[in-house]
C-alpha positions in Angstrom: -23.8 80.9 98.8 -20.0 82.5 99.1 -17.8 82.8 96.5 -15.6 80.0 98.0 -18.4 77.5 98.2 -19.5 78.1 94.5 -15.9 77.8 93.3 -15.7 74.6 95.5 -19.0 73.3 93.7 -17.6 74.0 90.4 -14.4 72.3 91.0 -16.4 69.3 92.6 -18.8 69.3 89.3 -15.7 69.2 86.9 -14.0 66.4 88.9 -17.3 64.4 88.3 -17.3 65.1 84.7 -13.3 64.0 84.2 -14.0 60.8 86.2 -16.9 60.0 83.7 -14.9 60.7 80.6 -12.1 58.6 82.0 -14.4 55.7 82.7 -15.9 56.1 79.4 -12.5 56.0 77.5 -11.6 52.9 79.4 -14.6 51.1 78.5 -14.0 52.0 74.6 -10.5 50.7 74.7 -11.6 47.4 76.6 -14.7 46.8 74.1 -12.0 47.5 71.2 -9.4 45.2 72.5 -11.8 42.4 73.6 -11.9 40.3 70.6 -8.2 40.2 70.3 -7.9 39.1 73.8 -8.1 35.4 72.6 -5.4 36.1 70.3 -2.6 37.4 72.5 -3.7 35.1 75.1 -2.8 31.9 73.2 -0.2 33.5 71.0 3.1 31.1 71.4 5.5 33.9 70.9 6.3 33.1 67.3 7.2 29.4 67.8 6.4 27.4 64.8 4.7 24.2 65.1 6.6 21.1 63.7 5.1 18.4 61.7 6.7 15.6 59.6 5.0 14.2 56.6 7.9 12.1 55.3 11.8 12.2 55.3 11.9 15.2 52.6 9.2 17.3 54.0 9.3 18.3 57.5 7.7 21.6 58.1 7.9 24.3 60.7 4.6 26.3 60.2 4.6 29.9 61.7 1.6 30.0 64.3 -0.2 33.1 62.6 -0.8 30.7 59.6 -2.7 28.2 61.7 -5.4 28.3 64.4 -3.2 28.4 67.2 -5.4 29.7 69.6 -7.2 26.2 69.1 -4.1 24.2 68.9 -3.1 24.7 72.7 -0.5 22.1 73.5 -1.7 19.3 71.1 1.2 20.5 68.9 5.0 20.4 69.2 6.6 23.8 68.8 10.2 24.4 68.0 12.6 24.1 69.3 12.3 20.6 69.8 14.4 17.4 69.3 14.2 15.4 65.8 12.5 12.5 67.7 10.1 14.8 69.3 8.5 15.7 65.9 5.4 14.0 65.4 4.7 12.3 62.1 1.3 13.2 60.6 -0.8 12.3 57.5 -1.3 15.7 56.6 -1.3 19.4 57.7 -3.6 22.3 57.1 -2.7 26.3 57.2 -4.5 29.5 55.8 -3.3 32.7 54.4 -5.2 36.1 53.4 -5.1 37.7 50.0 -3.6 40.1 48.8 -0.8 40.1 50.7 -0.5 36.4 51.6 -0.4 37.3 55.5 -1.6 34.9 58.2 -4.2 35.3 61.0 -4.1 38.7 62.9 -6.0 40.2 65.9 -8.6 41.5 63.3 -9.5 38.8 61.1 -9.1 35.3 63.4 -12.5 35.0 64.5 -14.1 35.4 61.1 -15.7 32.1 60.2 -16.0 33.3 56.5 -13.9 35.6 54.8 -13.5 35.9 50.9 -10.0 36.6 50.8 -9.1 33.6 52.8 -7.2 30.8 51.3 -7.3 27.2 53.1 -5.0 24.6 52.5 -7.4 21.9 53.7 -4.8 19.1 53.6 -1.1 18.5 52.3 0.2 15.0 53.0 2.1 12.3 51.7 0.9 10.1 48.8 2.0 7.2 47.1 4.5 7.8 44.4 2.9 5.3 42.1 -0.2 7.7 41.9 1.9 9.6 39.5 2.5 6.7 37.0 0.2 6.7 33.8 -3.1 5.5 34.1 -3.0 5.0 38.0 -6.0 6.0 40.0 -5.8 8.9 42.3 -5.4 12.6 41.7 -2.5 13.0 39.2 -4.1 15.8 36.7 -3.0 14.2 33.4 -4.9 10.8 34.7 -7.8 12.8 36.0 -8.5 14.3 32.5 -8.0 11.0 30.6 -10.8 9.6 33.0 -13.0 12.5 32.4 -12.7 12.2 28.8 -13.1 8.7 28.6 -16.1 8.8 31.0 -18.1 10.9 28.2 -17.1 14.4 29.7 -17.6 17.2 27.3 -14.6 17.3 25.1 -15.1 21.0 24.1 -13.0 22.8 26.7 -13.6 26.3 27.6 -10.4 28.3 28.5 -10.1 30.9 31.3 -7.4 32.5 33.1 -4.6 30.0 31.5 -7.0 27.1 32.3 -8.6 24.5 30.3 -12.1 23.5 31.8 -14.5 20.9 31.1 -17.7 19.6 32.2 -17.7 15.8 33.4 -20.4 13.7 32.4 -23.5 14.2 34.7 -22.2 17.5 36.1 -24.1 20.7 34.6 -24.8 24.4 35.7 -21.8 26.3 37.0 -19.4 23.6 38.3 -16.2 22.8 35.9 -13.2 21.1 36.3 -10.2 22.9 35.1 -6.6 22.0 34.3 -3.5 24.2 33.9 -1.4 26.2 33.3 -2.0 25.8 29.7 1.5 24.8 27.9 3.2 23.4 31.0 4.2 19.8 31.2 1.3 17.4 32.5 3.5 16.8 35.6 3.5 20.5 36.4 -0.4 20.8 36.0 -2.9 21.0 38.6 -6.5 20.3 38.6 -9.3 22.8 40.0 -13.2 22.4 40.7 -14.4 25.7 40.2 -17.9 27.7 39.9 -17.8 29.7 36.8 -19.9 32.6 35.6 -22.9 32.8 34.9 -24.1 31.4 38.3 -27.5 29.7 39.0 -29.6 31.4 41.8 -28.7 28.6 44.2 -24.8 29.5 43.9 -24.7 32.1 46.7 -20.7 31.7 47.5 -18.8 30.7 44.3 -15.6 28.8 45.2 -12.6 27.1 43.8 -10.8 24.1 45.0 -7.9 22.5 43.7 -7.2 18.6 44.4 -4.3 16.9 42.9 -1.4 14.7 43.4 2.4 16.3 42.4 5.6 14.2 42.4 7.1 17.1 44.8 9.0 15.8 47.9 8.5 12.1 46.9 4.9 12.4 46.2 2.2 15.0 47.9 -1.7 15.2 47.6 -2.9 18.7 48.3 -6.4 20.4 48.7 -6.8 24.1 48.9 -9.8 26.2 48.4 -10.7 29.8 47.8 -13.6 32.0 46.8 -14.2 32.1 43.0 -13.6 35.7 42.7 -9.8 34.9 43.0 -9.6 32.7 39.9 -7.8 35.1 37.8 -5.1 34.8 40.8 -5.2 30.8 40.9 -1.5 30.2 39.4 0.0 32.8 41.7 -1.9 31.5 44.7 -0.7 27.9 43.9 2.8 29.1 43.4 2.9 30.9 46.8 1.5 27.9 48.6 4.7 25.9 47.5 6.9 28.7 48.0 5.8 28.7 51.7 6.2 24.9 51.9 9.7 25.2 50.5 10.7 28.3 53.1 9.0 26.2 56.1 10.7 22.8 55.2 13.4 21.8 57.7 14.2 18.4 56.6 17.6 19.0 55.5 18.7 21.1 58.6 17.3 18.0 60.5 19.2 15.8 58.5 22.5 17.7 59.1 21.8 17.6 62.8 21.8 13.9 62.8 25.0 13.4 61.1 
């Protein structure tokens, strides 16, 4: 083999190695980006989805706080004429602790995430539900029914909540009211698994379900992992802060004038 032939063979060998390396790099990048493909494929370019709950609450929810990749064309997105905004019985959305951020390409396919807070339903409710003794989910009335029904009157206080065990309920599940010291109309109700946990409890959870006189009367249900119980008040406050930020009812009313 001549020197020229040897150099040519070496060059071709190196070219083959470089080609193989490039193929490997492209494959690695493709694999890394594959899970995010569905996210960006359906990303609605930041356009919020519009929902009318009543005349006082019309929400423009940013897409990252909902499963926009499943919504497709089934929702109306801004910009839209006021008459095109659908009236709905309730809405749902989610965010992730600790930064109260929305879905990202990294987390949007996780079915279970201990840091996700799900607002299962927020919808308009009859204002009469807030009257004394009325049925429904107004916290002062709920507490009265629990105690009248033979619930344990000896409360357990934790993280600014006063917790009771209703009659017939035992084990880890407690129903809690708070924040302590607040007027009853500003309190919420939480079902929560409190330690020590029974062996059957693998994923302790907390779930708020309550009526509030906000926006003419609303019922809300949200849930989170019980490890976030110390932050329950901050979570609930942030939910209503977001609702306030997303409410476009006033701006729509001005447009109609």
